[in-house]
C-alpha positions in Angstrom: 0.0 -0.1 -0.3 1.5 3.2 -0.9 -0.3 6.8 -0.4 1.6 9.9 -2.3 1.0 12.2 -5.3 2.3 11.8 -8.9 0.0 13.6 -11.1 2.1 15.3 -12.9 -0.5 16.6 -15.4 -1.9 18.0 -12.5 1.2 20.2 -11.7 1.8 21.1 -15.7 -1.5 22.4 -15.6 -1.0 24.5 -12.5 1.9 26.1 -13.9 0.5 26.4 -17.3 -2.4 28.9 -15.8 -0.1 30.8 -14.0 2.0 31.4 -17.0 -1.1 32.2 -19.2 -2.1 35.1 -16.2 1.2 36.6 -16.6 1.2 36.8 -20.5 -2.0 38.3 -20.0 -0.8 41.0 -17.9 -1.5 39.8 -14.4 1.8 40.9 -12.4 3.4 37.2 -10.8 3.1 39.0 -7.2 -0.8 39.0 -7.8 -1.0 35.2 -8.8 -0.8 32.6 -6.1 2.1 30.3 -6.0 0.4 27.5 -4.2 0.1 24.1 -6.0 -2.2 21.6 -3.7 -1.6 18.3 -4.9 -4.4 15.5 -4.1 -3.0 12.7 -2.6 -3.7 9.3 -3.4 -3.9 5.6 -2.0 -2.7 2.3 -4.1 -2.7 -0.9 -3.0 -0.9 -3.8 -4.7 -3.0 -7.3 -3.9 -0.2 -9.5 -5.1 2.3 -8.3 -2.4 -0.7 -8.1 -0.2 -1.7 -11.6 -0.3 2.1 -12.8 -0.1 2.5 -11.2 2.8 -0.8 -13.1 3.7 -2.4 -9.5 4.3 -6.3 -8.9 3.2 -6.8 -5.2 2.4 -10.4 -4.6 3.7 -13.5 -3.4 1.8 -13.4 -0.2 3.0 -9.3 0.4 1.7 -10.2 -1.4 -1.6 -12.9 1.0 -2.0 -11.1 4.6 -1.0 -8.2 3.3 -3.1 -7.8 5.1 -6.6 -5.8 2.0 -8.0 -5.3 -1.8 -7.3 -2.7 -3.0 -8.7 -2.0 -7.2 -9.7 0.4 -9.0 -11.7 -2.1 -11.7 -11.3 -5.5 -12.4 -11.1 -6.1 -12.4 -7.2 -7.9 -15.3 -5.8 -10.2 -13.3 -2.7 -12.4 -15.1 -0.9 -15.7 -12.6 -0.5 -15.8 -13.3 3.2 -12.2 -12.7 3.9 -13.5 -8.7 2.9 -16.3 -8.6 5.2 -18.7 -9.2 1.9 -21.6 -11.1 2.1 -21.7 -13.9 -0.6 -25.2 -13.3 -3.3 
């Protein structure tokens, strides 16, 4: 599981908007230079299973990405879900 920011596209859009405002005539000192990146949560399911950790349903639904090199064989009961 990892948490961090890696949205370089958002940073590029922020910087481009600052440059556009300067080119339109806004003095640079009047432009806020604070970029607040959004943080994300990613889960590597294969690694989690290898160490014997089954992420909870809440973690899986709040994570932005779940990676696995193989299709994980997770039992629904282990995630706290009721089988249908």
